[in-house]
C-alpha positions as CSV (number, residue, x, y, z in Angstrom):
1,M,63.3,-11.6,30.4
2,D,60.3,-12.9,32.5
3,C,57.2,-14.6,30.9
4,E,54.9,-11.7,31.5
5,R,57.2,-9.4,29.5
6,D,57.5,-12.0,26.8
7,M,53.7,-12.0,26.2
8,S,53.3,-8.2,26.2
9,P,52.3,-6.4,22.9
10,T,55.5,-5.4,21.5
11,F,55.8,-2.7,18.9
12,R,59.0,-1.3,17.2
13,F,60.3,1.6,15.0
14,A,63.1,0.4,12.7
15,P,64.9,3.3,10.7
16,S,67.9,3.0,8.6
17,P,70.6,5.5,9.4
18,N,71.5,6.6,5.8
19,G,69.8,9.9,6.3
20,E,68.0,12.2,8.7
21,L,64.5,11.5,10.0
22,H,61.7,13.6,8.4
23,L,58.1,14.1,9.2
24,G,57.0,10.7,7.5
25,H,59.4,8.9,10.2
26,A,57.8,11.0,12.8
27,V,54.4,9.5,11.9
28,S,55.7,5.9,11.8
29,A,57.6,6.3,15.1
30,L,54.5,8.0,17.0
31,T,52.2,5.6,15.5
32,G,53.9,2.6,17.0
33,F,54.7,4.4,20.3
34,E,51.3,5.5,20.8
35,M,49.7,2.1,19.9
36,A,52.2,0.5,22.5
37,Q,51.1,3.0,25.1
38,A,47.4,2.2,24.5
39,A,48.1,-1.6,24.7
40,G,50.2,-1.3,27.7
41,G,53.0,-2.9,25.7
42,R,56.7,-2.5,24.9
43,F,58.3,-0.2,22.3
44,L,61.6,-0.8,20.9
45,V,63.9,0.9,18.4
46,R,66.0,-1.1,16.0
47,I,68.7,0.3,13.7
48,E,68.6,-1.3,10.2
49,D,72.2,-0.5,9.3
50,I,72.7,-3.6,7.2
51,D,73.7,-1.4,4.2
52,A,77.2,-0.5,5.5
53,A,78.0,1.5,2.4
54,R,75.3,4.0,3.3
55,A,74.9,3.7,7.1
56,R,76.5,6.4,9.2
57,D,77.0,6.5,13.0
58,S,76.2,10.2,13.0
59,Y,72.9,9.5,11.4
60,T,72.1,6.9,14.1
61,A,72.9,9.3,16.9
62,Q,70.8,12.0,15.2
63,I,67.8,9.4,14.9
64,L,68.0,8.6,18.7
65,D,68.3,12.3,19.5
66,D,65.1,13.3,17.4
67,L,63.3,10.4,18.8
68,A,64.0,11.5,22.3
69,W,63.2,15.1,21.6
70,L,59.8,14.0,20.3
71,G,59.2,12.5,23.8
72,L,59.6,8.8,22.8
73,T,61.2,6.3,25.2
74,W,62.2,2.8,24.3
75,E,63.9,-0.3,25.7
76,T,67.8,-0.8,25.8
77,P,69.9,-2.0,24.3
78,V,69.1,-0.9,20.8
79,M,69.5,-3.7,18.3
80,H,71.6,-3.0,15.2
81,Q,71.5,-5.2,12.2
82,S,75.1,-4.8,11.4
83,Q,75.9,-6.9,14.5
84,R,73.7,-9.8,13.4
85,F,75.3,-10.9,10.1
86,D,76.0,-14.4,11.5
87,V,72.1,-14.8,12.3
88,Y,71.1,-13.8,8.8
89,T,73.6,-16.1,7.2
90,A,72.5,-19.1,9.2
91,A,68.8,-18.6,8.0
92,A,70.0,-18.3,4.5
93,E,72.0,-21.5,4.7
94,D,68.9,-23.2,6.1
95,L,67.0,-22.2,3.1
96,Q,69.7,-22.9,0.6
97,D,70.2,-26.3,2.0
98,R,66.6,-27.0,1.5
99,G,66.8,-26.1,-2.2
100,L,64.8,-22.8,-1.9
101,L,67.7,-20.4,-2.9
102,Y,69.8,-20.3,-5.9
103,P,72.9,-18.2,-6.8
104,C,72.4,-15.3,-9.4
105,W,75.4,-13.5,-10.8
106,A,73.4,-11.1,-13.2
107,T,73.6,-7.4,-13.0
108,R,70.8,-5.1,-12.9
109,T,71.3,-4.1,-16.5
110,E,71.3,-7.7,-17.7
111,I,68.1,-8.4,-15.7
112,A,66.3,-5.3,-17.1
113,D,67.3,-6.1,-20.7
114,A,66.4,-9.7,-20.5
115,A,63.1,-8.9,-18.6
116,A,62.1,-6.4,-21.3
117,R,62.8,-8.9,-24.0
118,A,60.7,-11.5,-22.4
119,D,58.0,-9.0,-21.4
120,C,58.0,-10.3,-17.7
121,G,56.2,-7.6,-16.3
122,T,57.1,-5.8,-12.9
123,D,57.0,-6.6,-9.3
124,P,54.8,-4.6,-6.7
125,D,57.7,-1.9,-6.6
126,G,57.7,-1.5,-10.2
127,A,61.1,-3.2,-10.8
128,P,61.5,-5.9,-13.6
129,L,60.6,-9.3,-12.6
130,Y,63.5,-11.6,-12.6
131,P,63.7,-13.3,-16.1
132,G,65.4,-16.6,-14.7
133,L,68.7,-15.8,-16.3
134,H,70.7,-18.2,-13.9
135,K,67.9,-20.1,-12.3
136,H,68.4,-23.3,-14.3
137,L,72.2,-23.5,-14.4
138,S,73.4,-27.1,-13.8
139,D,75.6,-27.8,-10.7
140,T,78.7,-28.0,-12.9
141,E,77.9,-24.5,-14.4
142,R,77.1,-23.0,-11.0
143,A,80.4,-24.5,-9.6
144,A,82.3,-23.0,-12.5
145,R,80.8,-19.5,-12.1
146,G,81.4,-19.7,-8.3
147,A,85.1,-20.6,-8.7
148,T,85.6,-17.2,-10.5
149,G,85.0,-15.3,-7.2
150,E,82.3,-13.2,-8.9
151,P,79.9,-11.7,-6.3
152,F,76.4,-13.2,-6.6
153,A,73.0,-12.8,-4.9
154,L,70.8,-15.6,-3.5
155,R,67.3,-15.7,-5.0
156,L,64.2,-17.4,-3.7
157,D,63.0,-20.2,-5.9
158,M,59.3,-19.0,-5.8
159,E,57.7,-22.2,-7.0
160,R,59.4,-24.4,-4.5
161,A,59.1,-22.0,-1.8
162,M,55.3,-21.9,-2.3
163,E,55.2,-25.7,-2.5
164,A,57.2,-25.8,0.9
165,A,55.0,-23.3,2.5
166,S,51.8,-25.2,1.4
167,E,53.1,-28.2,3.0
168,V,53.9,-26.5,6.2
169,L,50.4,-24.8,6.2
170,R,48.8,-28.3,5.2
171,G,47.2,-26.7,2.2
172,A,45.6,-23.6,4.1
173,P,46.0,-20.3,2.4
174,L,48.8,-17.8,3.1
175,T,47.4,-14.9,4.9
176,F,48.4,-11.9,7.1
177,T,46.4,-10.0,9.7
178,E,46.0,-6.2,9.0
179,L,44.6,-3.7,11.6
180,D,42.6,-1.0,9.9
181,E,42.6,2.6,10.9
182,H,40.0,1.8,13.5
183,G,42.2,-1.2,15.0
184,R,39.8,-3.8,13.6
185,P,41.7,-7.0,12.3
186,Q,41.4,-8.0,8.8
187,T,42.5,-11.2,7.1
188,I,44.5,-10.3,4.0
189,A,45.5,-13.0,1.3
190,A,49.2,-13.0,0.7
191,E,50.3,-13.1,-2.9
192,P,54.3,-13.5,-2.5
193,A,54.3,-15.0,-6.1
194,R,54.0,-11.3,-7.4
195,W,57.5,-10.7,-6.3
196,G,58.9,-13.5,-8.4
197,D,62.2,-15.0,-7.5
198,A,63.0,-12.2,-5.1
199,V,66.6,-11.5,-3.7
200,I,66.9,-13.0,-0.3
201,V,70.8,-12.4,0.2
202,R,72.2,-9.4,-1.7
203,K,75.6,-9.4,-3.3
204,E,77.3,-7.0,-1.0
205,V,75.5,-8.0,2.3
206,P,74.5,-11.4,3.8
207,A,70.8,-10.6,3.7
208,S,68.2,-8.5,2.1
209,Y,65.8,-6.3,3.9
210,N,63.0,-8.9,3.8
211,L,65.1,-11.5,5.4
212,A,66.6,-9.5,8.1
213,V,63.3,-7.8,9.2
214,V,61.4,-11.2,9.7
215,I,64.3,-12.7,11.8
216,D,64.8,-9.5,13.8
217,D,61.0,-9.3,14.6
218,A,60.9,-12.9,15.8
219,D,64.1,-12.5,17.8
220,Q,62.7,-9.2,19.5
221,R,59.2,-10.9,20.0
222,V,57.6,-8.2,18.1
223,T,53.9,-8.9,18.0
224,H,52.6,-5.6,16.0
225,V,54.5,-4.3,13.1
226,T,53.5,-0.8,12.2
227,R,55.0,1.0,9.2
228,G,54.0,3.0,6.3
229,R,51.7,2.0,3.4
230,D,54.6,1.8,1.1
231,L,55.7,-1.5,2.7
232,Y,52.3,-3.0,2.6
233,E,53.1,-5.2,-0.6
234,A,56.3,-6.5,0.9
235,T,54.2,-8.2,3.7
236,A,53.3,-11.2,1.5
237,L,57.0,-12.0,0.8
238,Q,57.8,-11.7,4.5
239,R,54.9,-13.8,5.6
240,L,56.2,-16.5,3.3
241,L,59.7,-16.2,4.7
242,Q,58.2,-16.5,8.2
243,V,56.4,-19.7,7.3
244,L,59.6,-21.3,5.7
245,L,61.7,-20.2,8.6
246,G,59.2,-21.2,11.3
247,L,58.8,-17.9,12.7
248,P,55.9,-16.4,14.6
249,E,53.3,-14.3,12.8
250,P,53.0,-10.6,14.0
251,V,49.9,-8.3,13.4
252,Y,50.4,-5.5,10.8
253,H,49.2,-2.1,10.7
254,H,50.4,-0.1,7.6
255,H,49.5,3.6,8.4
256,R,48.9,6.4,5.8
257,L,52.0,8.2,4.3
258,I,53.0,11.9,4.5
259,L,52.9,13.2,1.0
260,D,54.4,16.3,-0.4
261,T,52.6,18.9,-2.7
262,D,53.3,16.9,-5.7
263,G,51.8,13.8,-4.0
264,R,54.9,11.9,-3.6
265,K,55.9,10.4,-0.2
266,L,58.7,12.2,1.7
267,S,62.1,10.7,1.3
268,K,65.6,11.2,2.6
269,S,67.1,11.0,-0.8
270,A,64.6,13.7,-2.3
271,G,66.0,16.3,0.5
272,D,62.8,16.8,2.3
273,T,62.7,18.8,5.5
274,S,64.3,16.8,8.3
275,L,63.3,16.9,11.9
276,R,66.7,18.4,12.8
277,H,66.1,21.4,10.5
278,L,62.4,21.8,11.7
279,R,64.0,21.8,15.3
280,E,66.5,24.5,14.4
281,R,63.7,26.6,12.9
282,G,61.9,26.6,16.3
283,T,59.4,23.8,15.7
284,T,58.3,22.1,18.9
285,P,57.4,18.4,19.5
286,Q,53.9,19.3,19.8
287,D,54.1,21.0,16.4
288,I,55.4,18.0,14.9
289,R,52.6,15.9,16.5
290,L,50.0,18.1,15.0
291,L,51.8,18.1,11.5
292,A,51.9,14.3,11.7
293,G,48.2,14.2,12.6
294,F,48.3,13.2,16.2
């Protein structure tokens, strides 16, 4: 890879192969592709198949076929998160060695019950904020719990993480740059503390979405992250991880969501009409572009 290519504006579309693409995905893919074309930059596709229990090769093949049908082209090879577990593990170990992560064995039910009793409130996604069940265990208690072989997650000690980030930033505020609908940059104050002690390494896989995505974006030299408004709030936590891991800061653009008649965003789990079904019904790529607002 030459220096000129390294400096090119780089955009990406990063779907999870746990279902078929729908119209909302088309908006996201087309937004990134069109912005890359306008900037004379690169466009990448990344397969976020870190959740091996739900990811399917058949969905990956369908995703790539749908994108090609839409007229999109991208650089190869395509990155797959499932092939990068060692990279995520190394980053998590770095954070843990610095005292920024701690193990948590609590179940979702235990967390929800304790959070309700403590009236902890919720995170930006509406989930109960972690009530600190295993945050203050002694080294002896953690060693004893770990010896049982019980699976655990690794959570970010938010207070320590914010202190560490402040040292890196030399007291400057944590922010991110958001492009509005007209492409104008805006400086946004990032408030990762709203997520509490977020899970950074899940029990069943060696990373969370937030850890994997910042590492992947850095390794692929992504300069512009284009995605739906539903991921806007996660940007604050991801910016914190970027600072802690010494990763470059991309520019963000969170585009509008496609909503159904009930005002909810389209989703795979809700059985919304997929691009494959639309294709089978005779819908053309130009029809999809019009439906998506292009």
